[in-house]
C-alpha positions as CSV (number, residue, x, y, z in Angstrom):
1,M,-0.3,0.0,0.1
2,T,1.1,3.4,-0.7
3,T,-0.3,6.4,1.6
4,I,-1.5,10.3,0.8
5,P,-0.1,13.2,2.3
6,S,-2.3,16.2,3.5
7,P,-3.8,17.7,0.3
8,P,-1.9,20.5,-0.8
9,A,-4.7,23.2,-0.1
10,T,-3.7,23.0,3.8
11,R,-0.3,24.4,3.5
12,T,0.4,27.9,1.9
13,D,2.4,28.7,-1.1
14,A,5.5,29.2,1.2
15,G,5.0,26.2,2.9
16,R,5.0,24.5,-0.2
17,R,8.2,26.5,-1.0
18,A,10.1,25.4,2.1
19,L,9.0,21.4,1.3
20,L,10.4,21.9,-2.0
21,F,13.6,23.1,-0.7
22,V,14.2,20.4,2.0
23,L,12.8,17.1,-0.7
24,A,15.2,18.6,-2.9
25,G,18.0,19.5,-0.6
26,N,18.1,15.7,-0.4
27,M,17.7,14.7,-4.0
28,L,21.1,16.9,-4.2
29,I,23.2,15.2,-1.3
30,D,21.9,12.1,-2.9
31,A,23.4,13.0,-6.4
32,L,26.4,14.2,-4.4
33,E,27.2,11.3,-3.4
34,V,28.2,9.6,-6.6
35,S,30.4,12.2,-7.6
36,V,32.2,12.8,-4.2
37,V,34.5,10.1,-3.9
38,L,34.9,9.8,-7.6
39,V,38.3,12.0,-7.6
40,A,39.0,10.6,-4.0
41,L,39.6,6.9,-5.5
42,P,43.2,7.0,-5.8
43,A,43.5,8.5,-2.5
44,M,41.4,6.3,-0.9
45,E,42.9,3.2,-2.3
46,R,46.3,4.5,-1.4
47,D,45.2,5.0,2.3
48,L,43.7,1.9,2.5
49,G,45.7,-0.6,0.8
50,L,43.1,-1.1,-1.6
51,S,43.3,-2.3,-5.7
52,T,41.6,-0.5,-8.4
53,L,39.1,-3.4,-8.7
54,G,38.4,-2.5,-4.7
55,G,38.3,0.8,-5.0
56,Q,35.5,0.8,-7.8
57,W,33.3,-0.7,-4.8
58,V,33.5,2.4,-3.2
59,M,31.7,4.1,-6.4
60,S,29.8,0.9,-7.2
61,G,28.6,0.0,-3.5
62,F,26.5,3.3,-3.3
63,A,24.5,2.2,-6.5
64,A,24.3,-1.4,-5.3
65,G,22.6,-0.6,-2.2
66,F,20.0,2.1,-4.1
67,A,19.3,-0.8,-6.4
68,A,18.9,-3.1,-3.7
69,L,16.2,-1.4,-1.9
70,L,14.6,0.7,-4.9
71,L,11.7,-2.7,-5.2
72,L,11.6,-2.9,-1.4
73,G,11.0,1.2,-0.8
74,P,6.9,1.0,-1.6
75,R,6.7,-1.9,0.9
76,L,7.9,0.0,3.3
77,V,6.4,2.9,2.5
78,A,2.9,1.0,2.6
79,R,3.9,-0.5,5.9
80,W,5.2,2.8,7.8
81,G,4.2,5.7,5.7
82,R,6.4,8.2,3.5
83,R,7.0,10.7,6.3
84,R,8.4,8.1,8.6
85,V,10.6,6.3,6.0
86,Y,12.0,9.1,4.6
87,L,12.7,10.7,8.0
88,A,14.2,7.2,9.4
89,A,16.7,7.0,6.6
90,L,18.1,10.5,7.2
91,P,19.7,9.4,10.8
92,V,21.1,6.3,9.1
93,F,22.7,8.1,6.1
94,I,24.3,10.6,8.6
95,A,25.7,7.8,10.9
96,A,26.8,6.3,7.6
97,S,28.6,9.3,6.4
98,V,30.7,9.5,9.6
99,A,31.3,5.9,9.9
100,G,33.0,6.0,6.4
101,G,35.1,9.0,7.2
102,L,36.5,7.4,10.7
103,T,37.0,3.9,9.3
104,D,40.5,2.5,8.3
105,Q,39.1,-0.5,6.6
106,G,38.4,-0.8,3.3
107,A,35.7,-3.0,3.8
108,V,33.9,-1.1,6.5
109,L,34.1,2.1,3.8
110,I,32.5,0.2,1.0
111,A,29.8,-1.1,3.8
112,T,29.2,2.4,4.9
113,R,28.5,3.5,0.9
114,V,26.0,0.6,0.6
115,V,24.1,1.8,3.6
116,K,24.0,5.4,2.0
117,G,22.7,3.9,-1.3
118,M,20.2,1.9,0.5
119,C,19.2,5.5,2.3
120,A,19.0,7.3,-0.8
121,A,17.0,4.2,-2.4
122,L,14.4,5.3,0.1
123,T,14.5,9.1,-0.1
124,A,14.7,9.9,-3.6
125,P,11.9,8.1,-5.0
126,T,9.5,8.9,-1.5
127,G,10.2,12.6,-1.8
128,L,9.0,12.5,-5.8
129,A,6.3,10.8,-4.6
130,I,5.4,13.5,-1.8
131,I,5.8,16.2,-4.4
132,S,3.2,14.7,-7.0
133,T,0.9,14.8,-4.2
134,A,1.7,18.5,-2.0
135,F,1.4,20.2,-5.2
136,R,-1.0,20.8,-7.2
137,P,-1.1,19.3,-10.6
138,G,-0.7,21.1,-13.6
139,A,2.2,24.0,-13.7
140,E,2.9,23.8,-10.4
141,Q,3.8,20.0,-10.0
142,R,5.8,20.6,-13.4
143,R,7.8,23.4,-11.8
144,A,8.6,21.4,-8.7
145,V,9.4,18.6,-10.4
146,S,11.9,20.5,-12.7
147,V,13.5,22.0,-9.6
148,Y,14.1,18.4,-8.0
149,S,15.4,17.3,-11.1
150,L,17.6,20.2,-11.6
151,F,18.9,20.0,-8.1
152,G,20.0,16.6,-8.9
153,A,22.1,17.1,-11.7
154,T,23.4,20.1,-9.9
155,G,24.4,17.6,-6.7
156,F,26.7,15.6,-9.0
157,T,28.5,19.0,-10.4
158,A,29.0,19.8,-6.5
159,G,30.2,16.8,-5.1
160,L,32.9,17.1,-8.2
161,L,34.0,19.9,-7.2
162,C,33.6,19.4,-3.6
163,S,35.4,16.1,-4.3
164,G,38.2,18.3,-5.9
165,A,38.6,20.5,-3.0
166,L,38.3,18.2,0.5
167,T,40.9,15.5,-1.5
168,E,43.5,18.1,-1.3
169,L,42.8,18.0,2.8
170,S,42.1,14.3,3.5
171,W,39.7,12.1,1.5
172,R,37.4,11.7,4.7
173,W,36.2,14.4,4.8
174,N,34.7,13.7,1.6
175,T,32.3,11.2,3.0
176,V,31.8,13.3,6.4
177,F,30.9,16.5,5.0
178,P,27.3,15.5,3.8
179,A,26.2,14.7,7.3
180,P,25.4,18.0,8.5
181,V,23.8,18.9,5.5
182,A,21.8,15.8,5.6
183,L,21.0,16.9,9.8
184,V,19.7,20.0,8.5
185,L,17.3,18.8,6.3
186,L,16.3,16.2,8.6
187,A,15.5,19.1,11.1
188,A,13.3,20.8,8.4
189,G,11.6,17.8,7.6
190,F,10.1,17.1,10.7
191,R,8.5,20.3,10.4
192,L,7.5,20.8,7.1
193,I,7.2,17.1,5.4
194,P,3.3,16.5,5.8
195,R,2.1,13.7,7.9
196,D,0.7,10.7,5.8
197,A,-3.3,10.2,5.8
198,A,-5.5,7.5,4.4
199,P,-3.7,4.5,3.2
200,A,-4.2,3.4,-0.8
201,P,-3.3,-0.4,-2.4
202,A,-0.1,-0.7,-4.5
203,P,0.0,-2.7,-7.5
204,P,2.1,-6.2,-6.5
205,L,5.6,-6.6,-7.6
206,R,5.3,-9.7,-9.7
207,A,2.4,-8.2,-11.7
208,T,4.4,-4.6,-11.9
209,L,7.6,-6.4,-13.3
210,A,5.2,-8.7,-16.0
211,R,3.5,-5.8,-17.2
212,L,6.6,-4.1,-17.8
213,L,8.7,-6.4,-19.3
214,H,5.8,-6.3,-22.2
215,N,6.4,-2.6,-22.5
216,G,8.7,-1.7,-25.2
217,P,9.0,1.6,-24.6
218,F,10.1,1.0,-21.2
219,R,12.2,-1.8,-21.9
220,R,14.0,0.3,-24.3
221,S,14.6,3.4,-22.0
222,A,15.5,1.2,-19.1
223,V,18.0,-0.6,-21.3
224,C,19.3,2.8,-23.0
225,A,19.6,4.4,-19.6
226,A,21.5,1.5,-17.8
227,T,24.2,1.8,-20.6
228,L,24.4,5.5,-20.5
229,N,24.7,5.8,-16.5
230,G,27.3,2.3,-16.3
231,T,29.3,3.6,-19.4
232,Y,29.3,7.4,-18.5
233,L,30.4,6.7,-14.6
234,S,33.0,3.6,-15.2
235,L,34.8,6.1,-18.3
236,L,35.1,8.9,-15.2
237,M,36.8,6.3,-13.2
238,L,38.9,5.5,-15.9
239,L,40.0,8.9,-16.6
240,V,40.5,9.5,-13.0
241,H,43.1,7.0,-12.7
242,R,45.0,8.2,-15.7
243,L,44.9,12.2,-14.7
244,H,46.3,11.0,-11.1
245,Y,48.5,8.1,-12.1
246,Q,49.7,8.8,-15.7
247,W,49.8,12.6,-15.5
248,G,50.2,13.4,-12.1
249,W,47.7,15.5,-11.8
250,S,46.5,16.8,-8.5
251,S,42.6,16.0,-6.7
252,W,41.6,19.9,-7.3
253,R,42.7,20.0,-11.1
254,T,41.4,16.5,-11.8
255,A,37.6,17.9,-10.6
256,L,38.0,20.8,-12.8
257,A,39.4,18.9,-15.7
258,L,36.1,16.6,-15.4
259,L,33.6,19.5,-15.2
260,P,32.3,19.0,-19.0
261,A,31.3,15.8,-18.0
262,C,28.5,17.2,-15.8
263,L,27.9,21.0,-15.8
264,P,26.2,21.3,-19.7
265,L,23.3,18.7,-18.2
266,A,22.8,21.0,-14.9
267,L,22.6,24.1,-17.2
268,A,20.5,22.3,-20.3
269,L,18.0,20.8,-17.5
270,P,15.7,23.6,-17.3
271,F,15.2,23.5,-20.8
272,A,14.7,19.9,-21.2
273,G,11.0,19.9,-21.7
274,R,11.0,22.4,-24.9
275,M,13.7,20.4,-26.2
276,V,11.3,17.1,-25.9
277,G,8.2,19.1,-26.8
278,R,9.9,19.9,-30.4
279,F,11.8,17.0,-31.1
280,G,10.5,14.1,-29.6
281,T,11.6,11.5,-27.3
282,E,12.8,9.1,-29.7
283,R,14.9,11.3,-31.7
284,L,16.6,12.7,-28.7
285,I,17.2,9.3,-27.5
286,R,19.0,8.1,-30.4
287,A,21.1,10.9,-30.6
288,G,22.1,10.8,-27.0
289,S,22.7,7.3,-27.0
290,C,25.1,7.6,-30.3
291,A,26.9,10.5,-29.1
292,A,27.7,8.6,-25.9
293,A,29.2,5.2,-28.2
294,L,31.0,7.9,-29.7
295,G,32.5,9.7,-27.0
296,C,33.8,5.7,-25.6
297,V,35.2,5.4,-29.3
298,S,37.1,8.8,-29.2
299,A,38.8,7.9,-25.8
300,L,39.4,4.1,-27.5
301,L,40.9,5.5,-30.3
302,T,43.1,8.5,-29.0
303,G,45.4,5.7,-27.2
304,E,47.8,7.1,-24.3
305,H,49.5,9.7,-26.1
306,G,48.4,13.5,-26.4
307,T,47.1,16.2,-24.3
308,Y,44.1,16.8,-22.5
309,A,42.4,18.8,-25.3
310,T,43.0,16.4,-27.7
311,T,42.5,13.1,-26.3
312,V,40.2,13.7,-22.5
313,L,38.1,16.8,-23.7
314,P,36.3,15.1,-26.6
315,A,35.2,12.0,-24.8
316,L,34.1,14.0,-22.2
317,L,32.0,16.5,-24.2
318,L,30.7,13.7,-26.3
319,V,29.3,11.8,-23.0
320,E,27.9,14.9,-21.5
321,T,26.1,15.1,-24.7
322,G,24.5,11.9,-24.9
323,F,22.9,13.2,-21.4
324,V,21.8,16.3,-22.3
325,L,19.7,14.9,-25.2
326,S,18.6,11.6,-23.6
327,F,18.5,12.4,-19.7
328,A,15.1,14.2,-19.7
329,A,13.7,12.1,-22.6
330,L,14.3,8.2,-21.2
331,N,12.6,9.3,-17.8
332,L,9.8,10.8,-19.9
333,Q,9.3,7.8,-22.1
334,A,9.7,5.2,-19.3
335,T,6.5,6.3,-18.3
336,A,4.8,8.3,-21.0
337,G,2.8,4.9,-21.9
338,I,2.1,3.4,-18.5
339,P,-1.2,4.1,-17.1
340,A,-1.0,6.8,-14.2
341,E,-2.5,4.3,-11.6
342,H,0.8,2.4,-12.4
343,R,3.4,4.4,-12.5
344,P,4.1,4.4,-8.5
345,G,5.4,0.5,-9.4
346,A,7.2,1.8,-12.5
347,V,9.3,4.4,-11.5
348,P,11.5,2.4,-9.2
349,V,11.6,-0.4,-11.5
350,Y,13.4,1.9,-14.0
351,Q,15.6,3.6,-11.3
352,T,17.0,0.2,-10.4
353,A,17.7,-0.7,-14.1
354,V,19.8,2.7,-14.1
355,Q,21.4,1.7,-11.2
356,L,22.4,-2.0,-12.3
357,G,24.0,-0.2,-15.3
358,A,26.4,1.2,-12.6
359,V,26.7,-1.9,-11.0
360,L,27.8,-3.9,-13.4
361,A,30.1,-2.0,-15.8
362,L,31.8,-0.4,-12.6
363,P,33.9,-3.9,-12.0
364,A,33.8,-5.4,-15.3
365,T,35.5,-1.9,-16.5
366,A,38.3,-2.4,-13.2
367,V,38.6,-6.1,-14.1
368,A,39.1,-5.0,-18.0
369,A,41.9,-2.3,-16.5
370,S,43.8,-5.1,-14.4
371,V,44.4,-7.6,-17.0
372,D,46.9,-7.6,-19.9
373,A,44.7,-5.0,-22.4
374,G,44.9,-2.5,-19.6
375,R,43.2,0.4,-20.3
376,A,42.3,-0.1,-23.9
377,G,40.8,-3.1,-23.2
378,A,38.4,-1.3,-20.6
379,L,37.7,1.1,-23.4
380,A,36.8,-1.5,-25.9
381,F,34.6,-3.1,-23.2
382,L,32.8,0.2,-22.6
383,T,32.8,1.1,-26.3
384,A,30.6,-2.2,-26.3
385,V,28.4,-1.5,-23.8
386,S,27.3,1.9,-24.9
387,A,26.9,0.6,-28.8
388,T,24.6,-1.7,-27.1
389,G,22.7,0.8,-26.0
390,A,22.8,2.9,-29.2
391,L,22.0,-0.2,-31.3
392,V,18.6,-0.8,-29.1
393,A,18.1,2.9,-29.4
394,C,18.1,3.3,-33.1
395,T,16.7,0.0,-34.0
396,A,13.3,0.6,-31.9
397,R,9.9,1.0,-33.9
398,T,9.2,4.7,-34.4
399,R,5.7,4.5,-35.8
400,G,4.3,7.1,-33.5
401,A,7.3,7.7,-31.2
402,D,8.8,10.6,-32.0
403,A,5.5,12.6,-30.6
404,A,6.4,14.5,-27.9
405,P,5.0,13.4,-24.7
């Protein structure tokens, strides 16, 4: 079962804006958690005695925790209510952040990342669900969702910059500093998040999965989003190690070098709706998938030699172009053909697929990088994965699909 918060009419405009700030702020730190450890990976590996394969679990552990609990989240919400689940996840997130910064064991650090991913699996979808009922349908709700999404995209960029700055002090600050932010959001959430009202039945998971497997646009969106997310994070991980170990760049310089891979999405997201309205979801998904694949090809073909401008930057810009073009389109297409009453069950399945892309691609990339073929083998693997996503996008049946949702 799901629960329905207080009706929006009982809240003032100022109260809804404050509520949106709390929910979007939590989305910001959830997204930040993905990038805040990226530049710090070499320092973590060195201090904790982790190999590249072990170090990647600091990243993929968060995604694994997120994916593991996403499908269970609706049942926890049905049992305890949105408010309780949301507010209970934040203290656990805070405790895991502090524990990760204090530990001297790689396994413990990875475990805290898994726990934080599980907390994000509860807060991110639940926050979006609260928005869907706390804000009036129509323009007000669309603006709220846009702000929520924009905070997520901004969080990744902010996490990257913070990762570069804090690693100069100690990588331990990277894991600890989200804790005080989450504490402020928790205090505000107790006052602002609406209490749950009457329960409502939720669709069974098995029936939801069976229905979605027969939905072509949903399947294609899930596959394309998974390959895009997996290749994106894996490519960034490879580039961080290259810039640090081969070129000797500092963590701050590395963070600045990776900005072209995330800043454009944050800047373009406010215009994503117009772009989808003009070109349709299918065209944007095809173009985005092909751009991401070309980015991996560029990284593979430029080899080990060259400058940042001739080897790293083209790959970053192409992969980020893939995100700019297809991020919103994938989210919209995944649920566009699904009846409104079934969408609460479809969204966690889609988000699980996105996270599984990282869970599978990151360790596979680390393994490929550690064998004889090295970086070239890892990039060949990522090229194959991204090409698969492009193939799925480009071979979709297009009858009526290019219409904007």
